[in-house]
C-alpha positions in Angstrom: 96.6 75.4 78.3 100.3 75.3 79.0 101.6 72.4 81.2 104.1 73.7 83.7 106.9 71.5 84.9 107.5 71.6 88.7 111.0 71.3 90.1 112.6 71.1 93.5 114.4 74.2 94.9 116.5 74.5 98.0 114.8 76.9 100.4 118.1 78.7 101.0 118.2 79.7 97.3 114.9 81.6 97.4 114.9 85.3 97.8 111.9 87.0 99.5 111.2 90.6 98.5 111.4 92.8 101.7 107.9 94.1 101.7 106.5 90.5 101.6 108.4 89.3 104.7 105.9 90.8 107.0 103.1 88.9 105.3 104.4 85.6 106.6 104.6 86.5 110.3 101.1 85.5 111.3 102.3 82.5 113.4 98.9 80.9 114.1 98.0 80.5 110.5 101.5 79.4 109.6 101.4 76.7 112.2 98.0 75.6 110.8 99.5 75.5 107.2 102.6 73.7 108.4 100.5 71.1 110.1 98.5 70.6 106.9 101.7 70.3 104.8 103.2 67.8 107.3 100.1 65.6 107.1 99.4 65.9 103.3 102.6 67.1 101.8 103.0 70.3 99.7 100.0 70.3 97.4 100.7 73.4 95.4 104.1 74.5 94.1 105.4 78.0 94.7 105.9 80.4 91.8 109.4 81.8 91.2 111.3 83.8 88.6 115.0 83.6 87.9 116.8 86.9 88.5 120.5 86.9 88.1 121.7 83.7 89.9 118.8 83.6 92.4 115.2 82.5 92.5 112.8 85.3 93.5 109.6 84.3 95.0 106.5 85.6 93.2 103.7 83.6 95.0 103.7 81.1 97.9 105.2 83.2 100.7 103.1 81.3 103.4 104.2 78.0 101.9 107.8 78.9 102.1 107.4 80.1 105.7 105.6 77.0 106.6 108.2 74.7 105.1 110.9 76.7 107.0 108.9 76.2 110.2 109.0 72.5 109.5 112.8 72.7 109.0 112.4 71.4 105.4 115.2 72.1 103.1 113.5 71.8 99.7 110.2 72.9 98.1 108.4 72.2 94.9 108.3 75.2 92.5 107.2 76.4 89.1 109.1 79.1 87.1 106.9 82.1 86.1 106.1 81.9 82.4 106.3 85.6 81.7 108.6 87.3 84.2 108.6 90.6 82.3 105.1 91.3 83.5 106.1 90.7 87.1 107.2 93.8 89.0 110.5 92.8 90.7 
């Protein structure tokens, strides 16, 4: 099993793929997740891949939206191990 290192990313540096933006609009569930993150912190890092000079979000769209709802500037992330297999 590979141990992944988490790191901190600025939310402004994360790119969301257009078709995924609609996924994060369910306000009620986002408020619920944001409340949970506010109380317990971010328990799971998001998954990103480096493409050119930006970080593209692979998994964790709701976490990113919830952190933005909380006006947070940073989020814990893990870089995807095999970005070639991810359709970007």
